[in-house]
KEKE-3310 file (N, C-alpha, C; in steps of 0.2 Angstrom, whole numbers, plus 5000, padded with zeros to 4 digits):
npx = (5004:5004:5011:5004:5010:5022:5020:5017:5012:4992:4991:5002:5001:4989:4991:5004:4996:4986:4973:4961:4945:4931:4914:4903:4907:4903:4914:4922:4937:4944:4958:4967:4974:4975:4961:4956:4961:4954:4940:4942:4945:4933:4924:4925:4937:4949:4956:4957:4947:4939:4936:4924:4926:4919:4920:4938:4943:4959:4964:4963:4956:4958:4969:4971:4963:4968:4980:4975:4975:4966:4962:4961:4957:4946:4942:4931:4931:4924:4932:4944:4955:4961:4967:4981:4986:4980:4987:5000:4996:4990:5005:5011:5006:5006:4995:4982:4976:4963:4956:4946:4940:4925:4905:4899:4886:4883:4890:4891:4892:4890:4896:4908:4913:4920:4924:4922:4914:4915:4907:4915:4915:4921:4906:4903:4893:4883:4876:4877:4864:4855:4865:4863:4851:4848:4857:4850:4838:4839:4839:4841:4847:4861:4875:4887:4895:4894:4890:4898:4897:4901:4891:4880:4878:4865:4858:4864:4858:4844:4845:4849:4835:4820:4804:4795:4806:4813:4818:4815:4809:4806:4818:4823:4813:4818:4830:4829:4822:4828:4842:4854:4857:4869:4875:4893:4903:4906:4911:4920:4915:4929:4937:4937:4942:4938:4933:4914:4898:4891:4891:4897:4893:4898:4892:4884:4880:4873:4867:4850:4847:4835:4824:4808:4796:4790:4784:4793:4791:4779:4780:4790:4780:4773:4776:4781:4771:4766:4776:4777:4767:4768:4764:4751:4736:4737:4724:4724:4734:4738:4728:4730:4733:4723:4707:4699:4704:4704:4700:4710:4719:4718:4715:4729:4730:4733:4730:4719:4720:4733:4748:4762:4776:4774:4773:4778:4791:4786:4773:4774:4778:4767:4756:4760:4761:4745:4743:4749:4742:4730:4729:4735:4722)
npy = (4994:5011:5025:5043:5051:5059:5051:5039:5024:5020:5008:5009:5022:5018:5008:5016:5026:5017:5015:5006:5003:5009:5001:5008:5022:5021:5017:5012:5009:5016:5010:5009:5021:5022:5021:5030:5041:5040:5043:5056:5062:5061:5070:5080:5093:5101:5111:5127:5126:5124:5109:5102:5089:5074:5064:5058:5050:5039:5049:5043:5048:5062:5064:5060:5071:5081:5077:5077:5090:5099:5116:5122:5109:5106:5097:5087:5080:5068:5058:5060:5052:5051:5063:5066:5058:5065:5078:5076:5076:5088:5096:5089:5098:5112:5124:5120:5114:5110:5108:5101:5096:5087:5084:5083:5083:5093:5105:5120:5121:5128:5140:5137:5137:5142:5153:5143:5129:5111:5096:5082:5066:5049:5046:5041:5027:5031:5041:5045:5046:5057:5066:5069:5072:5085:5093:5092:5099:5111:5128:5136:5141:5130:5130:5122:5117:5104:5086:5072:5056:5043:5030:5014:5003:5000:5012:5021:5016:5019:5033:5037:5032:5029:5032:5018:5009:4999:5000:5015:5029:5041:5045:5046:5054:5067:5069:5068:5080:5092:5089:5080:5065:5054:5037:5034:5026:5008:5000:4987:4976:4970:4979:4988:4994:4987:4975:4978:4973:4973:4981:4996:5013:5028:5041:5053:5071:5084:5103:5106:5122:5126:5120:5111:5124:5121:5118:5112:5109:5103:5093:5084:5081:5072:5064:5056:5051:5043:5034:5025:5018:5009:5000:5001:5010:5026:5033:5028:5027:5040:5046:5049:5063:5071:5079:5079:5066:5058:5069:5079:5071:5068:5081:5085:5076:5062:5044:5039:5026:5023:5018:5024:5020:5021:5034:5049:5059:5074:5072:5071:5084:5092:5084:5089:5103:5108:5102:5111:5121:5119:5117:5131:5138)
npz = (4999:4997:5002:5007:5011:5023:5034:5049:5046:5047:5057:5064:5070:5080:5087:5093:5103:5107:5103:5102:5093:5099:5101:5107:5106:5092:5081:5068:5060:5046:5038:5025:5016:5004:5000:5010:5003:4991:4995:4999:4987:4980:4983:4976:4969:4979:4982:4990:4996:5012:5023:5033:5044:5053:5066:5063:5071:5071:5061:5046:5035:5037:5033:5021:5015:5017:5009:4997:4994:5002:5009:5020:5035:5046:5060:5069:5085:5097:5103:5116:5116:5103:5102:5103:5092:5081:5082:5079:5064:5062:5065:5053:5043:5043:5052:5043:5049:5059:5075:5086:5100:5105:5103:5088:5087:5096:5089:5083:5066:5056:5059:5058:5044:5030:5017:5002:5008:5013:5018:5024:5031:5037:5046:5062:5066:5076:5074:5064:5055:5062:5059:5047:5044:5052:5047:5033:5035:5040:5040:5022:5008:5011:5022:5017:5002:4998:5005:5008:5013:5023:5029:5035:5023:5021:5026:5018:5004:5008:5007:4994:4987:4977:4973:4976:4977:4987:4996:5000:5010:5023:5025:5011:5003:5010:5009:4995:4992:4994:4987:4978:4978:4977:4978:4980:4981:4987:5001:5008:5023:5026:5024:5037:5053:5070:5058:5053:5054:5041:5026:5019:5012:5000:5003:4991:4992:4984:4986:4980:4970:4971:4978:4976:4986:5002:5017:5032:5043:5041:5031:5038:5048:5039:5029:5040:5049:5037:5032:5045:5047:5034:5027:5027:5020:5013:5017:5030:5038:5038:5047:5059:5059:5059:5054:5038:5031:5020:5011:5011:5004:4992:4986:4987:4974:4975:4977:4991:4993:4989:4995:5005:4999:4986:4982:4976:4978:4973:4977:4992:4994:4990:4997:5010:5009:5007:5021:5028:5026:5029:5042:5046:5040)
capx = (5001:5007:5010:5002:5012:5026:5016:5018:5005:4988:4991:5006:4996:4984:4996:5006:4992:4983:4969:4956:4939:4925:4908:4900:4907:4902:4920:4927:4941:4948:4967:4969:4977:4975:4953:4954:4961:4948:4936:4943:4944:4925:4922:4929:4943:4950:4960:4955:4941:4938:4931:4922:4928:4916:4925:4942:4948:4967:4964:4966:4953:4959:4975:4969:4958:4976:4987:4971:4975:4961:4966:4960:4952:4941:4940:4927:4934:4924:4935:4950:4962:4962:4968:4989:4988:4977:4991:5004:4996:4993:5010:5015:5003:5004:4991:4980:4973:4959:4953:4938:4937:4918:4903:4898:4878:4881:4894:4889:4897:4889:4899:4914:4914:4925:4924:4920:4913:4912:4907:4917:4917:4916:4905:4901:4887:4877:4877:4873:4858:4852:4869:4863:4844:4851:4861:4843:4834:4843:4838:4842:4853:4866:4881:4889:4892:4893:4890:4900:4899:4900:4886:4878:4876:4857:4855:4864:4851:4838:4845:4847:4830:4818:4798:4794:4810:4812:4822:4812:4806:4804:4826:4825:4810:4820:4836:4830:4819:4834:4850:4853:4860:4871:4883:4899:4908:4904:4917:4914:4916:4935:4942:4938:4945:4937:4927:4908:4894:4889:4896:4897:4895:4899:4884:4887:4875:4875:4860:4847:4847:4830:4821:4802:4794:4787:4784:4799:4788:4774:4782:4791:4775:4767:4780:4785:4764:4764:4781:4778:4764:4771:4759:4743:4734:4738:4719:4724:4742:4738:4720:4730:4734:4714:4703:4698:4711:4703:4699:4718:4723:4713:4715:4735:4729:4734:4724:4718:4722:4739:4753:4769:4781:4772:4771:4786:4795:4780:4766:4774:4778:4761:4752:4764:4758:4741:4741:4750:4737:4726:4732:4734:4716)
capy = (4999:5017:5030:5047:5057:5055:5049:5035:5021:5019:5004:5010:5025:5016:5005:5020:5029:5013:5017:5002:5007:5009:5000:5012:5028:5021:5018:5006:5013:5015:5010:5010:5028:5024:5023:5036:5046:5041:5046:5062:5064:5059:5074:5084:5095:5104:5117:5132:5121:5121:5104:5100:5082:5071:5059:5059:5046:5039:5053:5040:5053:5069:5064:5060:5076:5085:5076:5080:5099:5107:5122:5120:5104:5107:5091:5088:5073:5067:5053:5064:5048:5052:5071:5066:5059:5070:5086:5075:5076:5094:5097:5091:5102:5120:5128:5117:5107:5113:5100:5103:5091:5088:5081:5084:5084:5101:5109:5125:5120:5135:5145:5136:5140:5149:5151:5136:5124:5106:5094:5074:5060:5043:5048:5036:5023:5029:5048:5048:5047:5061:5073:5073:5073:5091:5097:5094:5102:5119:5132:5134:5137:5128:5134:5118:5116:5096:5083:5065:5056:5036:5027:5009:5003:5000:5017:5024:5015:5024:5039:5039:5027:5034:5029:5012:5005:4995:5006:5021:5030:5047:5051:5049:5060:5074:5068:5071:5086:5097:5089:5076:5063:5047:5033:5034:5022:5004:4999:4978:4975:4969:4988:4993:4990:4980:4973:4979:4964:4977:4985:5003:5016:5033:5045:5063:5074:5091:5104:5108:5127:5130:5116:5113:5126:5115:5118:5108:5103:5099:5087:5080:5075:5069:5058:5051:5047:5041:5029:5025:5012:5010:4993:5004:5012:5033:5038:5027:5030:5049:5048:5054:5069:5075:5084:5074:5064:5057:5075:5080:5066:5068:5088:5082:5074:5058:5041:5037:5017:5020:5016:5028:5019:5024:5043:5051:5068:5080:5069:5072:5089:5095:5082:5094:5109:5107:5101:5116:5126:5117:5119:5138:5140)
capz = (5002:4997:5009:5003:5016:5028:5043:5051:5045:5053:5060:5069:5075:5083:5091:5097:5104:5110:5101:5100:5091:5103:5099:5110:5100:5085:5079:5065:5058:5038:5037:5019:5015:4998:5001:5012:4997:4984:4996:4998:4978:4979:4986:4971:4970:4985:4982:4992:5001:5017:5024:5040:5044:5058:5068:5060:5074:5071:5055:5041:5030:5038:5028:5014:5013:5017:5004:4991:4996:5007:5011:5028:5038:5053:5064:5075:5087:5102:5107:5116:5115:5097:5098:5100:5083:5077:5082:5075:5058:5062:5063:5045:5041:5048:5048:5038:5053:5067:5079:5090:5104:5108:5101:5083:5086:5099:5089:5077:5061:5052:5061:5054:5037:5030:5010:4999:5015:5011:5024:5022:5036:5039:5052:5067:5064:5079:5074:5056:5053:5067:5056:5041:5045:5054:5040:5027:5039:5043:5034:5015:5006:5017:5021:5013:4994:4996:5008:5006:5019:5022:5031:5033:5016:5022:5028:5009:5000:5009:5005:4988:4986:4975:4976:4972:4979:4993:5004:5000:5015:5026:5023:5006:5004:5013:5004:4986:4991:4996:4986:4972:4979:4973:4981:4974:4983:4993:5006:5011:5031:5027:5021:5042:5059:5067:5053:5054:5052:5037:5021:5020:5005:5002:4999:4989:4991:4982:4987:4975:4972:4972:4981:4980:4992:5007:5025:5033:5048:5038:5027:5043:5051:5035:5029:5048:5048:5030:5032:5052:5044:5027:5025:5028:5013:5016:5021:5037:5040:5041:5050:5065:5056:5060:5052:5033:5029:5012:5007:5010:5000:4986:4986:4983:4968:4978:4979:4996:4992:4988:5000:5007:4996:4982:4983:4973:4982:4972:4981:4998:4995:4990:5002:5015:5009:5009:5027:5031:5023:5032:5049:5047:5041)
cpx = (5005:5005:5008:5004:5017:5027:5018:5011:5000:4989:4995:5005:4993:4987:4999:5002:4986:4974:4962:4948:4933:4919:4902:4898:4907:4908:4921:4932:4945:4953:4969:4969:4974:4965:4954:4955:4955:4943:4937:4941:4935:4922:4922:4935:4942:4954:4955:4948:4943:4933:4930:4922:4924:4920:4931:4946:4954:4968:4967:4964:4955:4968:4976:4965:4965:4980:4983:4971:4969:4964:4965:4954:4951:4939:4938:4928:4930:4928:4943:4955:4966:4967:4978:4989:4984:4980:4996:5005:4996:5000:5015:5013:5001:5000:4985:4974:4969:4958:4951:4937:4929:4914:4899:4890:4877:4888:4891:4893:4895:4894:4908:4917:4918:4926:4920:4922:4912:4912:4911:4919:4915:4913:4901:4894:4881:4874:4876:4868:4854:4858:4865:4856:4844:4852:4853:4841:4833:4839:4841:4843:4858:4872:4886:4890:4891:4893:4893:4902:4896:4895:4885:4878:4869:4856:4857:4861:4845:4839:4845:4839:4826:4812:4796:4800:4809:4813:4818:4808:4807:4812:4826:4819:4813:4826:4834:4825:4823:4841:4847:4860:4862:4875:4887:4904:4906:4912:4913:4917:4926:4941:4944:4942:4943:4932:4918:4903:4889:4895:4893:4895:4895:4894:4889:4881:4876:4868:4858:4846:4839:4822:4814:4800:4788:4788:4788:4796:4785:4775:4787:4786:4772:4771:4782:4777:4764:4769:4780:4775:4764:4765:4752:4743:4735:4731:4720:4729:4739:4732:4723:4733:4728:4712:4700:4700:4710:4702:4707:4721:4722:4716:4724:4737:4732:4729:4723:4721:4728:4744:4759:4773:4781:4772:4777:4785:4787:4772:4766:4773:4770:4755:4755:4761:4752:4739:4742:4745:4730:4726:4732:4726:4712)
cpy = (5007:5022:5037:5053:5051:5054:5042:5029:5021:5013:5006:5015:5022:5010:5010:5024:5024:5014:5012:5005:5005:5007:5007:5020:5027:5019:5012:5011:5012:5016:5012:5018:5028:5025:5030:5044:5048:5043:5056:5066:5065:5065:5080:5089:5101:5108:5123:5131:5124:5116:5105:5091:5078:5066:5055:5051:5046:5045:5050:5046:5059:5069:5063:5067:5081:5085:5077:5088:5104:5110:5122:5111:5105:5101:5090:5081:5072:5062:5057:5057:5050:5059:5071:5066:5061:5077:5082:5075:5085:5098:5096:5093:5108:5122:5127:5113:5110:5108:5102:5096:5092:5085:5083:5085:5090:5108:5114:5124:5126:5140:5144:5135:5145:5149:5146:5131:5116:5100:5084:5071:5052:5044:5039:5032:5027:5036:5049:5050:5054:5067:5075:5076:5081:5093:5097:5098:5109:5124:5133:5142:5135:5128:5131:5118:5109:5091:5075:5062:5045:5034:5018:5008:5004:5009:5023:5023:5018:5030:5041:5035:5034:5031:5023:5007:5001:4998:5014:5025:5038:5049:5051:5054:5068:5074:5071:5077:5092:5096:5083:5072:5055:5043:5035:5028:5014:5003:4991:4981:4974:4974:4991:4989:4991:4981:4974:4973:4967:4980:4991:5007:5022:5036:5050:5066:5083:5095:5106:5117:5129:5123:5118:5118:5123:5118:5112:5102:5100:5093:5083:5075:5070:5063:5053:5048:5041:5034:5025:5017:5012:5005:4995:5009:5020:5034:5034:5026:5038:5050:5050:5060:5074:5077:5076:5071:5062:5065:5078:5077:5066:5077:5086:5081:5066:5054:5038:5031:5018:5021:5021:5027:5020:5030:5045:5058:5073:5079:5072:5080:5094:5093:5090:5100:5113:5107:5107:5120:5125:5119:5127:5140:5136)
cpz = (5000:5000:5005:5007:5020:5034:5044:5048:5049:5057:5064:5073:5079:5088:5096:5102:5108:5109:5098:5099:5096:5099:5102:5107:5093:5081:5075:5062:5048:5040:5030:5017:5008:4997:5005:5006:4993:4988:4997:4990:4978:4980:4980:4974:4976:4988:4983:4996:5008:5020:5032:5042:5054:5062:5065:5065:5075:5064:5047:5035:5029:5031:5020:5011:5013:5011:4999:4989:4998:5008:5017:5030:5047:5056:5069:5080:5095:5108:5109:5115:5107:5096:5097:5093:5079:5077:5080:5066:5056:5061:5058:5043:5041:5045:5044:5042:5059:5068:5085:5093:5106:5103:5093:5082:5093:5095:5081:5071:5055:5052:5060:5049:5035:5021:5010:5007:5010:5019:5022:5028:5034:5045:5056:5066:5068:5079:5070:5053:5056:5062:5053:5040:5048:5049:5034:5031:5041:5038:5027:5011:5011:5018:5017:5006:4994:5004:5005:5012:5019:5028:5030:5025:5014:5023:5021:5004:5002:5008:4999:4984:4982:4975:4972:4975:4986:5001:5004:5007:5017:5023:5015:5002:5005:5008:4996:4988:4992:4992:4980:4977:4977:4977:4976:4975:4988:4995:5009:5019:5031:5025:5032:5047:5064:5061:5053:5053:5045:5033:5021:5011:5007:4998:4998:4986:4989:4982:4980:4977:4974:4972:4981:4985:4996:5013:5029:5037:5047:5035:5031:5046:5044:5033:5035:5049:5042:5030:5040:5049:5038:5024:5023:5021:5017:5020:5030:5040:5042:5045:5056:5066:5059:5054:5043:5028:5020:5008:5006:5005:4995:4983:4982:4977:4969:4979:4986:5000:4993:4997:5000:5000:4989:4979:4981:4978:4981:4975:4987:4997:4994:4994:5009:5015:5011:5016:5031:5032:5029:5041:5053:5048:5047)
residu = (MET:ALA:GLN:ILE:ASP:ASN:LEU:PRO:PRO:LEU:ARG:ASP:VAL:ILE:ARG:THR:PHE:GLU:LEU:ASP:ALA:ARG:LYS:SER:LEU:GLY:GLN:ASN:PHE:LEU:LEU:ASP:LEU:ASN:LEU:THR:ALA:ARG:ILE:ALA:ARG:SER:SER:GLY:LYS:LEU:GLU:GLY:VAL:THR:VAL:ILE:GLU:VAL:GLY:PRO:GLY:PRO:GLY:GLY:LEU:THR:ARG:GLY:LEU:LEU:ALA:GLU:GLY:ALA:ALA:LYS:VAL:VAL:ALA:ILE:GLU:LYS:ASP:ARG:ARG:CYS:ILE:PRO:ALA:LEU:GLU:GLU:ILE:ALA:ALA:ARG:TYR:PRO:GLY:ARG:LEU:GLU:ILE:ILE:GLU:GLY:ASP:ALA:LEU:SER:VAL:ASP:MET:ALA:ALA:LEU:ALA:ASP:GLY:PRO:THR:ARG:ILE:VAL:ALA:ASN:LEU:PRO:TYR:ASN:VAL:GLY:THR:PRO:LEU:LEU:THR:GLY:TRP:LEU:GLU:ALA:ASP:TRP:PRO:PRO:PHE:TRP:ASP:SER:LEU:THR:LEU:MET:PHE:GLN:LYS:GLU:VAL:ALA:GLU:ARG:ILE:VAL:ALA:LYS:ALA:GLY:ASP:LYS:ALA:TYR:GLY:ARG:LEU:SER:VAL:LEU:ALA:SER:TRP:ARG:THR:GLN:ALA:ASP:ILE:VAL:LEU:ASP:LEU:PRO:PRO:GLN:ALA:PHE:THR:PRO:PRO:PRO:LYS:VAL:SER:SER:ALA:VAL:VAL:HIS:LEU:VAL:PRO:ARG:ALA:GLU:PRO:LEU:ALA:CYS:ASP:ILE:LYS:ALA:LEU:ALA:ARG:VAL:THR:THR:ALA:ALA:PHE:GLY:GLN:ARG:ARG:LYS:MET:LEU:ARG:ALA:ALA:LEU:LYS:HIS:LEU:GLY:GLY:ASP:THR:VAL:ALA:LEU:ILE:GLU:GLU:ALA:GLY:LEU:LYS:PRO:THR:ALA:ARG:ALA:GLU:GLU:ILE:PRO:LEU:GLU:GLY:PHE:VAL:SER:LEU:ALA:ASN:ILE:TYR:ALA:ALA:ALA:LEU:LYS:GLY)
# end
């Protein structure tokens, strides 16, 4: 395996700093620096770009991002055991790596943006979906130019699924509403230490300049209700939203007998907007 810089191999870093991956932190370390560089490249050209990385661990992807030319990497790491390893990388790339010790769920990442900004991360499994949902539900347009994120493959497939797909669900609707999302890389369990029980995939999301106009809270309520009982017809699944459910569905141009997995993005947006208007009326 070729080295991308003159720093020690990641296995040596893990051994030196005793960085055994912890299940409680959702850690699975990617040690192949060729793969981490490939993930970095999948986010596009990085010259002049600030990259926010969540959960860098021993710094494999961090090194890939810096080696590929990122102007600055802001690494947010909850596990303080990893900080000394990241500090060694910072010394190798003076002025280009900022390390923040903390929980990514509580960090104001918009405040970290500096010029063109992207988020690139091998997300810890236990916080990946909440982080993505938060980025998608925030004010629009977002502070980031793109998201390049690793998830369990099952989650990645849910993000990119379309109506009619088995994996189609609330996350699919939210992601397709505000972004163009594509899987750009598949990774087997053997690529990680320790190997997880499932495969992983990298998803690249680019924000839509003008998403369909929609009330975000109404969209969340409608999709949660519809997919919460996905085997039921819409007229039954949406019943607890109140009011004349059938009339609501028909006004949106949908069939009350349809099921959630059959409804495309445009249908959910129409349904959410009519529901929001009904609440205000």
